[in-house]
SEROSE-426765 format. One line per 10 residues: number of its first residue (from 1); their letters; for each residue x, y, z of C-alpha. Coordinates in nm, 3 decimals. Each point is the difference from the previous one (the first is absolute). Layout:
REM SEROSE-426765
NUM) A) X,Y,Z; ...
This chain:
REM SEROSE-426765
1) MNRYKNIFTI) -3.289,-4.083,-2.326; 0.001,0.036,0.377; 0.250,0.193,0.209; 0.186,-0.312,0.113; -0.007,-0.208,-0.314; 0.160,0.261,-0.224; 0.311,0.008,0.218; 0.068,-0.325,0.171; -0.224,-0.282,-0.117; 0.265,-0.100,-0.250
11) ALVSLAMASC) 0.198,-0.110,0.305; -0.240,-0.293,0.019; 0.113,-0.127,-0.337; 0.364,0.106,0.012; 0.260,-0.258,0.090; 0.092,-0.106,0.350; 0.315,0.206,0.023; 0.129,-0.143,0.325; -0.081,-0.209,0.302; 0.187,-0.028,0.325
21) SKLDLTPTND) 0.070,-0.221,0.293; 0.300,0.196,0.127; 0.143,0.343,-0.070; 0.173,-0.119,-0.316; -0.344,0.007,-0.169; 0.112,-0.232,-0.277; -0.228,0.018,-0.306; -0.188,-0.323,-0.067; -0.169,0.079,-0.332; 0.108,-0.164,-0.321
31) LVAEDVYATP) -0.037,0.315,-0.206; 0.294,0.231,-0.050; 0.025,0.377,0.011; 0.018,0.030,-0.377; -0.351,-0.145,-0.028; -0.143,0.263,0.232; 0.200,0.310,-0.084; 0.008,-0.037,-0.377; -0.264,0.269,-0.054; -0.123,0.315,0.177
41) QGYKQALAKV) -0.323,-0.186,0.080; 0.207,-0.272,0.166; 0.165,0.262,0.216; -0.339,0.127,0.108; -0.103,-0.356,0.088; 0.311,-0.031,0.214; -0.068,0.336,0.166; -0.353,-0.123,0.068; 0.149,-0.282,0.205; 0.216,0.245,0.198
51) YGAFALTGNA) -0.310,0.202,0.086; -0.236,-0.296,0.019; 0.212,-0.169,0.266; -0.126,0.264,0.243; -0.361,-0.112,-0.049; 0.026,-0.364,-0.107; 0.135,-0.303,0.183; 0.119,-0.169,-0.319; -0.046,-0.012,-0.376; -0.371,-0.062,0.027
61) TTGSQDIPAS) -0.270,0.131,0.227; 0.043,-0.296,0.236; 0.175,-0.335,0.004; 0.352,0.090,-0.116; 0.164,0.188,0.284; 0.339,0.164,-0.053; 0.117,-0.069,0.356; 0.025,-0.376,0.059; -0.225,-0.171,0.251; 0.311,-0.100,0.197
71) IIRDEGNSDF) 0.022,0.368,0.101; -0.369,0.100,0.001; -0.229,-0.301,-0.015; -0.316,0.211,-0.043; 0.005,0.172,-0.337; -0.226,0.280,0.126; 0.264,0.086,0.257; 0.270,0.028,-0.268; -0.146,0.318,-0.148; 0.233,0.299,0.045
81) LRLYWNLQEL) -0.253,0.232,0.160; -0.141,-0.255,0.243; 0.350,-0.087,0.121; 0.106,0.365,0.028; -0.327,0.112,0.155; 0.015,-0.273,0.265; 0.349,0.105,0.113; -0.095,0.368,0.000; -0.339,-0.035,0.172; -0.036,-0.326,0.195
91) TTDEAAWSWP) 0.304,0.099,0.204; -0.169,0.325,0.116; -0.306,0.141,0.171; -0.188,0.004,-0.331; -0.063,-0.369,-0.049; -0.003,-0.355,0.127; -0.100,-0.316,-0.188; -0.233,-0.256,0.156; 0.161,-0.322,-0.126; 0.330,-0.094,0.172
101) GDAGVQGLHE) 0.026,-0.312,-0.213; 0.067,0.205,-0.315; 0.370,-0.030,-0.075; 0.200,0.285,0.148; -0.290,0.176,0.172; 0.060,-0.115,0.355; 0.258,0.223,0.162; -0.040,0.302,-0.228; -0.242,0.201,0.212; 0.172,-0.120,0.317
111) MRWSSINAIA) 0.335,0.114,-0.146; 0.156,-0.340,0.064; 0.097,-0.111,-0.347; 0.314,-0.192,-0.086; 0.222,-0.041,-0.304; -0.220,-0.281,-0.132; -0.319,0.204,-0.011; -0.168,-0.089,-0.330; -0.140,0.348,-0.068; 0.327,0.179,0.071
121) NGLYYRSFFQ) 0.186,-0.249,-0.218; -0.271,0.015,-0.265; 0.022,0.376,-0.049; 0.380,-0.019,-0.019; -0.016,-0.256,-0.282; -0.292,0.175,-0.169; 0.195,0.327,-0.010; 0.307,-0.169,-0.142; -0.209,-0.183,-0.257; -0.133,0.335,-0.118
131) ITLANDFIRQ) 0.348,0.152,0.005; 0.117,-0.290,-0.216; -0.274,0.070,-0.254; 0.095,0.368,-0.005; 0.371,-0.078,-0.030; -0.062,-0.228,-0.296; -0.214,0.259,-0.173; 0.255,0.277,0.061; 0.277,-0.222,-0.133; -0.195,-0.093,-0.314
141) ASDANISQRG) -0.102,0.362,-0.054; 0.355,0.135,-0.006; 0.084,0.229,-0.289; 0.227,-0.268,-0.143; -0.267,-0.272,0.010; -0.268,0.226,-0.146; 0.231,0.094,-0.287; 0.114,-0.357,-0.054; -0.361,-0.109,-0.045; -0.052,0.258,-0.272
151) ISGAEADELK) -0.236,0.222,0.198; 0.048,0.371,-0.062; -0.169,0.337,-0.008; -0.318,0.059,0.198; -0.027,-0.369,0.091; 0.349,0.004,0.152; -0.087,0.315,0.194; -0.309,-0.168,0.140; 0.207,-0.297,0.117; 0.235,0.239,0.180
161) NFRAEARFLR) -0.304,0.137,0.183; -0.095,-0.357,0.089; 0.351,-0.050,0.137; -0.038,0.304,0.225; -0.328,-0.136,0.135; 0.163,-0.335,0.078; 0.277,0.183,0.185; -0.262,0.181,0.208; -0.176,-0.326,0.088; 0.335,-0.149,0.101
171) AYQYWILMDL) 0.080,0.305,0.215; -0.339,-0.032,0.170; 0.066,-0.366,0.082; 0.344,0.087,0.137; -0.167,0.264,0.217; -0.229,-0.275,0.134; 0.303,-0.218,0.079; 0.192,0.287,0.160; -0.296,0.104,0.212; -0.087,-0.349,0.126
181) YANPPFVTET) 0.327,-0.197,-0.015; 0.260,0.279,0.017; 0.300,-0.186,-0.148; -0.110,-0.229,-0.284; 0.201,-0.154,-0.282; 0.043,0.223,-0.302; -0.023,-0.087,-0.369; -0.048,0.213,-0.311; -0.022,-0.061,-0.374; 0.380,-0.045,-0.010
191) DEVGSGKLPQ) -0.032,-0.320,0.208; -0.095,-0.270,-0.246; -0.252,-0.254,0.129; 0.152,-0.347,0.023; 0.358,0.127,-0.011; 0.082,-0.173,0.328; 0.111,0.327,0.159; -0.154,0.042,0.342; -0.148,0.343,0.079; 0.181,0.228,0.240
201) QIQRKDLFAY) -0.181,0.149,0.298; -0.060,0.373,-0.006; -0.021,0.212,0.313; -0.304,0.218,0.061; 0.184,0.331,-0.047; 0.146,-0.115,-0.329; -0.335,-0.129,-0.124; -0.156,0.335,0.092; 0.262,0.176,-0.215; -0.064,-0.238,-0.291
211) IESELKDLEN) -0.379,0.047,0.009; 0.041,0.377,0.028; 0.240,0.006,-0.297; -0.228,-0.214,-0.216; -0.309,0.209,0.073; 0.176,0.331,-0.059; 0.126,-0.128,-0.333; -0.350,-0.118,-0.090; -0.136,0.350,0.063; 0.127,0.089,-0.345
221) LLPAPRTNEY) -0.093,-0.327,-0.171; -0.351,-0.090,0.108; -0.301,0.159,-0.172; -0.127,0.328,0.139; -0.260,-0.022,0.278; -0.341,-0.131,-0.110; 0.109,-0.065,-0.360; 0.062,-0.375,0.019; -0.255,-0.275,-0.045; -0.205,-0.054,0.316
231) GRADRAAAWA) 0.166,-0.243,0.241; 0.350,0.068,-0.132; 0.272,0.203,0.171; 0.077,0.358,-0.093; 0.222,0.273,0.142; -0.239,0.072,0.288; 0.030,-0.361,0.120; 0.378,0.048,0.027; -0.053,0.328,0.186; -0.244,-0.169,0.239
241) LLARLYLNAE) 0.243,-0.280,0.080; 0.277,0.255,0.051; -0.220,0.199,0.239; -0.075,-0.316,0.198; 0.366,-0.102,-0.010; 0.113,0.337,0.136; -0.269,0.008,0.270; 0.143,-0.326,0.136; 0.367,0.078,-0.070; 0.087,0.042,0.367
251) VYTGTGRYTD) -0.114,-0.358,0.065; 0.191,-0.134,-0.298; 0.323,0.200,0.028; 0.003,0.183,0.333; -0.022,0.337,-0.177; -0.326,0.190,-0.054; -0.085,0.121,-0.351; -0.317,0.194,0.077; 0.082,0.292,-0.230; 0.025,-0.246,-0.288
261) AITYAKKIID) -0.332,-0.156,0.102; -0.162,0.344,-0.026; 0.166,0.065,-0.337; -0.141,-0.316,-0.157; -0.339,0.032,0.163; -0.027,0.347,-0.155; 0.093,-0.134,-0.343; -0.306,-0.226,0.012; -0.229,0.265,0.146; 0.111,0.245,-0.271
271) AGYTLHPKYR) -0.062,-0.259,-0.273; -0.375,0.052,0.016; -0.124,-0.284,0.220; -0.301,0.081,0.219; -0.181,-0.183,0.276; -0.281,-0.217,-0.129; -0.318,0.157,0.145; -0.134,-0.310,0.179; 0.219,-0.207,0.230; -0.222,-0.306,-0.022
281) ELTIADNHLN) 0.055,-0.015,-0.375; 0.374,-0.055,0.040; -0.025,-0.378,0.042; -0.299,-0.112,-0.203; -0.041,-0.186,-0.328; 0.030,0.297,-0.235; 0.280,0.180,0.184; 0.198,-0.009,-0.324; -0.196,0.317,-0.077; 0.174,0.180,0.287
291) TDENIFTITY) 0.284,0.130,-0.214; -0.033,0.330,0.185; 0.159,-0.159,0.309; 0.148,-0.337,-0.095; 0.368,0.019,-0.089; 0.078,-0.370,-0.040; -0.216,-0.304,0.063; 0.016,-0.376,-0.009; -0.275,-0.071,-0.247; -0.250,-0.276,0.074
301) DGTYTQNYGG) -0.283,-0.132,-0.211; -0.273,-0.247,0.098; 0.043,-0.188,-0.327; 0.368,0.021,-0.088; 0.182,-0.002,0.337; -0.182,-0.271,0.188; 0.189,-0.110,0.309; -0.065,-0.001,0.373; 0.246,0.274,0.087; 0.001,0.367,-0.092
311) TTYLMHGPAN) -0.317,0.199,0.050; -0.201,-0.322,-0.017; 0.157,-0.077,0.339; -0.083,0.348,0.129; -0.360,-0.034,-0.123; -0.067,-0.350,0.136; 0.236,0.002,0.297; -0.182,0.225,0.253; -0.185,-0.223,0.244; -0.375,-0.051,-0.025
321) VPADVTGSSG) -0.069,0.294,-0.232; -0.312,-0.087,-0.203; 0.049,-0.079,-0.367; -0.239,0.273,-0.108; 0.218,0.257,0.179; 0.325,-0.099,-0.173; -0.154,-0.101,-0.332; 0.158,-0.343,0.032; -0.110,-0.359,0.047; 0.058,0.025,0.374
331) DWGGLRFTEN) 0.262,0.057,0.268; 0.290,-0.220,0.106; -0.038,0.079,0.370; 0.353,0.131,0.029; 0.101,0.365,0.040; -0.089,0.220,0.296; 0.132,0.320,0.160; 0.132,0.041,0.351; -0.197,0.242,0.216; 0.313,0.215,0.021
341) FVNLFADKTG) -0.023,0.079,-0.370; -0.378,0.048,-0.005; 0.037,0.249,0.285; 0.197,0.232,-0.229; -0.343,0.104,-0.129; -0.201,0.233,0.222; -0.314,-0.112,-0.184; 0.017,-0.370,-0.080; -0.333,-0.004,-0.184; 0.128,0.171,-0.313
351) NTDKRAQFYT) -0.281,0.252,0.013; 0.248,0.288,0.019; 0.345,-0.127,-0.098; -0.080,-0.223,-0.297; 0.337,-0.174,0.033; -0.143,-0.196,0.295; -0.120,-0.303,-0.193; -0.061,-0.256,0.274; -0.233,-0.298,0.011; -0.124,-0.051,0.354
361) GTASRPQTLE) -0.213,-0.308,-0.056; -0.367,-0.064,0.072; -0.205,-0.009,0.318; 0.020,-0.378,0.002; 0.366,-0.017,-0.098; 0.186,0.317,0.089; 0.362,0.075,-0.077; 0.145,0.117,0.331; 0.207,0.317,0.008; 0.255,-0.172,0.223
371) MTEIYLSTAG) 0.220,-0.265,-0.156; -0.034,-0.234,0.295; 0.163,-0.280,-0.200; 0.231,0.004,-0.300; -0.148,-0.298,-0.178; -0.374,0.062,0.042; -0.192,0.139,-0.297; -0.241,0.209,0.209; 0.272,0.160,0.218; 0.059,0.341,-0.154
381) YSSTKYRNYT) -0.185,0.212,-0.256; 0.039,-0.090,-0.369; 0.069,0.216,-0.304; -0.232,0.096,-0.285; 0.261,0.213,-0.178; 0.039,-0.224,-0.308; -0.335,-0.043,-0.176; -0.058,-0.162,-0.338; -0.255,0.259,-0.114; 0.030,0.302,-0.226
391) RTGAPAPHID) -0.071,0.355,0.119; -0.357,-0.034,-0.129; -0.053,-0.307,0.215; 0.007,-0.234,-0.299; 0.189,-0.331,0.009; 0.364,0.003,-0.106; 0.027,0.041,-0.380; 0.220,-0.307,-0.052; -0.130,-0.214,0.282; 0.001,-0.375,-0.035
401) PKKDFADIDF) -0.350,-0.153,0.029; 0.076,-0.158,0.337; 0.124,0.332,0.146; 0.316,-0.170,0.124; 0.256,0.248,-0.135; 0.046,0.374,0.044; 0.009,0.269,-0.266; 0.161,0.248,0.239; 0.338,0.157,-0.077; 0.244,0.039,0.288
411) PVFRLGEIYL) 0.141,0.352,0.051; 0.377,-0.038,0.038; 0.044,0.379,-0.014; -0.273,0.263,0.018; -0.009,0.371,0.073; -0.142,-0.045,0.352; 0.327,-0.163,0.107; 0.202,0.276,-0.164; -0.181,0.269,0.201; 0.081,-0.192,0.316
421) IYAEAVLRGG) 0.367,-0.039,-0.101; 0.026,0.375,-0.058; -0.155,0.083,0.338; 0.211,-0.247,0.196; 0.323,0.105,-0.170; -0.073,0.366,0.085; -0.065,-0.089,0.364; 0.325,-0.199,0.010; 0.197,0.307,-0.104; 0.021,-0.029,-0.376
431) NGGSTGTALS) 0.053,0.318,-0.200; -0.190,0.119,-0.305; -0.348,-0.030,0.148; -0.207,0.181,0.258; -0.218,-0.097,0.293; -0.281,0.207,-0.146; 0.003,-0.199,-0.322; 0.035,-0.326,0.196; -0.307,0.093,0.203; -0.194,0.079,-0.317
441) YINALRTRAY) 0.082,-0.345,-0.142; -0.105,-0.179,0.317; -0.325,0.195,0.014; -0.062,-0.076,-0.367; 0.018,-0.371,0.089; -0.232,0.051,0.295; -0.246,0.210,-0.197; -0.014,-0.277,-0.260; -0.049,-0.255,0.280; -0.289,0.207,0.141
451) EGSTAGNIGA) -0.156,0.029,-0.349; 0.060,0.372,-0.041; -0.058,0.104,0.359; 0.275,0.183,0.188; -0.130,-0.134,0.333; 0.295,-0.237,0.026; 0.270,0.250,-0.091; 0.279,0.067,0.249; 0.190,0.309,0.111; 0.373,0.064,-0.018
461) SQLTLDFILD) 0.056,-0.102,0.363; -0.145,-0.344,-0.070; 0.236,-0.070,-0.289; 0.259,-0.215,0.176; 0.196,-0.311,-0.091; -0.227,-0.207,0.225; -0.299,0.133,-0.190; 0.166,-0.083,-0.333; 0.056,-0.362,0.102; -0.365,-0.035,0.102
471) ERGRELYYEA) -0.118,0.179,-0.314; 0.209,-0.232,-0.216; -0.182,-0.286,0.169; -0.340,0.152,-0.070; 0.081,0.093,-0.360; 0.216,-0.292,-0.115; -0.116,-0.304,0.199; -0.008,-0.329,-0.186; 0.226,0.149,-0.271; 0.314,-0.173,0.137
481) HRRTDLVRFN) 0.168,0.294,0.176; -0.044,-0.063,0.371; 0.308,-0.204,0.092; 0.235,0.239,-0.181; -0.169,0.297,0.169; 0.026,-0.148,0.349; 0.367,-0.086,-0.053; 0.073,0.359,-0.112; -0.172,0.135,0.313; 0.186,-0.251,0.222
491) RFTTSAYLWA) -0.328,-0.155,0.112; 0.006,-0.336,-0.172; 0.202,-0.204,0.249; 0.020,0.239,0.297; -0.235,0.070,0.290; -0.073,0.349,-0.138; -0.312,-0.141,-0.165; -0.172,-0.324,0.097; -0.293,-0.176,-0.160; -0.196,-0.318,0.065
501) WKGGVRNGAA) 0.222,-0.309,-0.016; 0.317,0.182,-0.096; 0.268,-0.224,0.146; -0.263,-0.269,0.058; -0.150,0.187,0.298; -0.364,0.108,0.015; 0.079,0.366,0.073; 0.323,0.000,-0.200; 0.366,-0.009,0.093; 0.330,0.117,-0.143
511) VSDKYNIFPL) 0.202,-0.251,-0.200; 0.359,-0.032,-0.118; 0.114,0.264,-0.247; 0.107,-0.280,-0.232; -0.363,-0.013,-0.117; 0.038,0.337,-0.170; 0.125,-0.205,-0.295; -0.062,-0.355,-0.118; 0.256,-0.282,-0.025; 0.150,-0.134,-0.320
521) PPTDLSSNPN) -0.123,-0.351,-0.090; 0.223,-0.279,0.133; -0.005,-0.172,-0.341; 0.183,0.292,-0.156; 0.244,0.024,0.287; 0.089,-0.367,-0.037; 0.040,0.022,-0.378; 0.187,0.331,-0.015; 0.300,0.052,0.229; 0.006,0.370,-0.098
531) LKQNKDY) -0.306,0.063,0.216; -0.010,0.080,0.370; -0.321,-0.020,0.201; -0.152,0.318,0.142; 0.094,0.076,0.359; -0.145,-0.221,0.278; -0.180,-0.243,-0.233
């Protein structure tokens, strides 16, 4: 039984728990909860849907999308990761997409989106769909409901663990909403679906406090680090989200929490995680073996999670990369880097720093370093970071015969990020760490990047916040961090850092600070008088 099928494939045959056209997310299935939750196995099927919604677009591999076509007409664009990744990366120096006709794409890289942007609206509804699934599971897995259904002993204890995992997944989705939309509506398991009660809006500071409270409670409820089934959340996943939450606390609340970021980074470091020896094995087809570094992943499988989002998008998307390089059936002519990002690497060839994974084209059809146009597939280098091969060079173990779908897991949290959180929090004045230890972690990342050589290591005088931002780019690019990082460093909307076509100008220009967050969808504003649009939208 493969590493995806034993966890989540039952999501493909479990019931359609909900569908949505507005935030009320009214269930449309004819089955009732008692049919699903009557047995412990039924609970696991329901949990599979909560997890599976991260990797699937519906209740089958394709053709039954959860998010209606009235919101996202292209099912491939309704995948959680593709929506999230696009908002985190296409809006920055790390990526542009070649096809302006794709719904929601035009205006993202130029930072000129509006409240009707299909991708911004799509992620909002996708996140609330997944929150609704989690809320329903948490409600059905209450102590009272478990007891009422005659489940007791070890089976009841296992369901309580499931409930904790669903709470973590809900907290993660609320972190997404807080980070990107600031002040979303707020619903929990106490808000019954279909009750007619309209959700209240929660302010960013209050949502921060809620997420923090949930995660700190889950510290004592989730399984110990590295003891849960692969692809499922454990205590270290909660610690990692807390570390990320605290690193960005000043953005969210106006008050820095860098000491807390150090505290939770250390919890993970002390739990026995180590850097995987080879950087280029972090995003390949058998990266599920990287349990030394991976803390929590979205798990993809070329057979059981077939859709055109997720890591399939990150494998096919880079423009003009040959199929034999990515292990796919060919490229979609889409994703390229700006020269500003590529120039973060002193050696762009990847001969020294193996993190530089750029496709520069052929003699007859080169990819230019300069992104002379936004919507031209040869303007800008392309990425070869996501490759559908194993570490031996063999094809993906669960690849479909046509090579259309990726077998690559997406690293939501990994130790490399935690080292960077620790170092940045120390430099920002957090207590409980040291600059010497921070330097050792950064040089560990760079030694790994240089395949064991210390030639790329830095000295203490080079360890600055500016260096950390650039190093985060080199280490974490295409892992959906960049927008959040640039906002935290006050370089997303301002003139402090410009890149090609920021603000719609070839050499970049500052834009309104309103673009630090995204707008709420007008459909929810019109249907729920409790909601107020984000400032200046």
